[in-house]
C-alpha positions in Angstrom: -52.2 53.4 -37.8 -54.6 56.7 -38.1 -57.5 57.1 -35.6 -59.7 57.2 -38.3 -58.8 53.7 -39.5 -59.5 52.2 -36.0 -62.8 50.2 -35.0 -64.2 49.4 -31.6 -66.2 46.4 -30.9 -67.4 44.6 -27.8 -66.8 40.9 -27.1 -67.8 38.6 -24.5 -68.2 35.1 -23.6 -66.3 34.1 -20.8 -64.1 35.8 -17.9 -63.1 38.9 -19.1 -59.8 38.2 -17.8 -59.6 35.4 -20.4 -61.1 37.7 -22.9 -58.6 40.6 -22.0 -55.6 38.2 -22.2 -56.4 36.6 -25.6 -56.8 40.0 -27.5 -54.0 41.5 -26.0 -51.7 38.7 -27.8 -53.1 39.6 -31.1 -51.4 42.2 -33.4 -53.4 44.7 -35.0 -55.5 45.6 -31.6 -54.1 48.8 -30.0 -56.2 48.8 -26.6 -58.3 46.1 -24.7 -60.6 47.6 -22.1 -61.8 45.0 -19.4 -65.3 45.3 -17.7 -69.0 44.7 -18.1 -71.2 45.7 -20.7 -74.9 46.2 -21.0 -77.3 46.1 -24.0 -81.1 46.5 -24.9 -83.7 44.5 -23.0 -83.5 41.5 -22.3 -79.6 41.3 -22.6 -79.6 44.7 -20.3 -77.8 43.1 -17.2 -73.8 43.5 -16.8 -71.9 40.9 -18.5 -68.0 40.5 -18.4 -66.4 41.4 -21.5 -64.0 43.7 -23.0 -63.9 46.8 -25.7 -61.1 46.0 -28.4 -60.2 48.8 -30.4 -58.5 47.4 -33.7 -57.1 48.6 -37.1 -59.5 46.2 -39.6 -56.5 46.6 -42.1 -54.3 44.8 -40.1 -56.7 42.6 -38.5 -59.7 41.7 -40.6 -63.0 41.5 -38.4 -63.4 38.0 -39.9 -59.8 36.8 -38.0 -60.8 38.9 -34.8 -64.6 37.1 -34.5 -63.0 33.7 -35.4 -60.6 34.1 -32.7 -63.3 35.1 -30.2 -65.3 32.4 -31.0 -62.7 29.8 -30.6 -61.2 31.2 -27.3 -64.4 30.8 -25.5 -67.8 28.2 -25.2 -69.4 30.0 -28.2 -71.7 26.7 -28.7 -72.7 26.4 -25.3 -75.9 27.9 -23.7 -74.7 27.0 -20.3 -76.6 28.4 -17.0 -74.0 31.5 -16.6 -74.7 32.9 -19.8 -76.1 35.8 -17.6 -72.5 36.6 -16.5 -71.0 35.4 -19.3 -73.3 36.5 -22.2 -71.7 34.8 -25.9 -72.1 38.5 -27.9 -70.7 40.7 -30.3 -71.4 44.0 -29.1 -71.7 46.5 -31.7 -71.9 50.4 -31.6 -74.0 50.8 -35.0 -76.2 48.9 -37.3 -74.0 48.7 -39.8 -71.3 46.8 -37.8 -74.1 44.6 -36.9 -75.1 43.4 -40.3 -71.3 42.6 -41.0 -70.7 40.7 -37.8 -73.8 38.8 -38.6 -72.8 37.8 -41.8 -68.9 36.8 -40.3 -71.1 34.9 -37.9 -72.9 33.1 -40.6 -70.1 32.4 -42.6 -67.9 31.1 -39.5 -70.6 28.8 -38.5 -69.9 26.2 -41.1 -66.8 25.7 -38.9 -68.7 24.5 -36.2 -70.4 21.2 -35.2 -72.9 23.2 -33.2 -75.1 26.1 -33.5 -73.1 29.2 -32.3 -74.8 30.5 -29.1 -73.1 34.0 -29.9 -75.2 37.0 -30.3 -74.9 40.2 -32.2 -75.9 42.9 -29.8 -75.8 46.8 -29.4 -73.6 47.9 -26.9 -75.6 50.5 -24.7 -73.1 51.0 -21.5 -69.9 49.8 -20.5 -68.1 50.1 -17.1 -64.6 49.4 -16.5 -63.5 46.7 -14.0 -61.6 47.7 -10.8 -58.0 49.1 -11.4 -56.6 46.1 -9.7 -58.4 43.2 -12.2 -56.9 45.1 -15.3 -54.3 43.6 -17.1 -54.9 40.4 -15.1 -52.4 38.1 -17.1 -50.3 40.5 -17.6 -49.8 41.4 -13.7 -49.4 37.9 -12.6 -49.3 35.1 -15.5 -48.1 32.8 -12.6 -51.5 33.1 -10.6 -53.0 29.4 -10.6 -56.1 30.9 -12.2 -53.9 31.9 -15.1 -52.3 28.9 -15.6 -55.3 27.0 -15.3 -57.4 29.0 -17.6 -55.8 31.6 -19.6 -52.5 29.6 -20.7 -54.5 27.0 -22.6 -56.5 29.8 -24.6 -52.9 31.5 -25.5 -51.7 28.1 -26.5 -54.6 27.8 -28.8 -53.6 31.2 -30.3 -49.9 30.2 -30.9 -50.7 26.8 -32.2 -53.5 28.0 -34.7 -53.1 31.9 -35.1 -49.6 32.7 -34.9 -49.9 34.8 -38.3 -51.6 37.5 -36.1 -50.0 37.3 -32.9 -47.6 40.0 -31.4 -44.0 39.1 -31.6 -43.5 38.6 -27.2 -46.5 36.1 -27.1 -45.1 33.7 -30.2 -41.9 33.7 -28.4 -43.5 32.7 -25.1 -43.4 28.9 -23.7 
């Protein structure tokens, strides 16, 4: 993978511990940065999210976004959407147009309208170091067993073709 081929995109939807664990399990992603993302008003409050760096030749944007939509409540307009904004954050308008097309195409696979927005990533701040790699540093924790393990099980069931080898083998 050459650095020129790599793309960065932000993903928010649920707890960033969960989002981080999901995308650390996916092949084609070279880096997952857990933290908080802000966009333009009115979405300028900090919201839990990750920035992923990926190779679109190894992991198509459509697959990345589909995994994102399937591993959080992407059709829910629940009361915690400020803290857990359902979004794909982009750095430029061209990527935003591509993401919008992908979301419209994937909408057909959902019974309810997607709550997920395409937003500009205007600022990012990393989580405190003690919370980064949350699942990798303690998969036996009750939070991990309750919230993250079911997402990883869904990945193994529906997306095994794009998982890192160690996740495929984990049971």
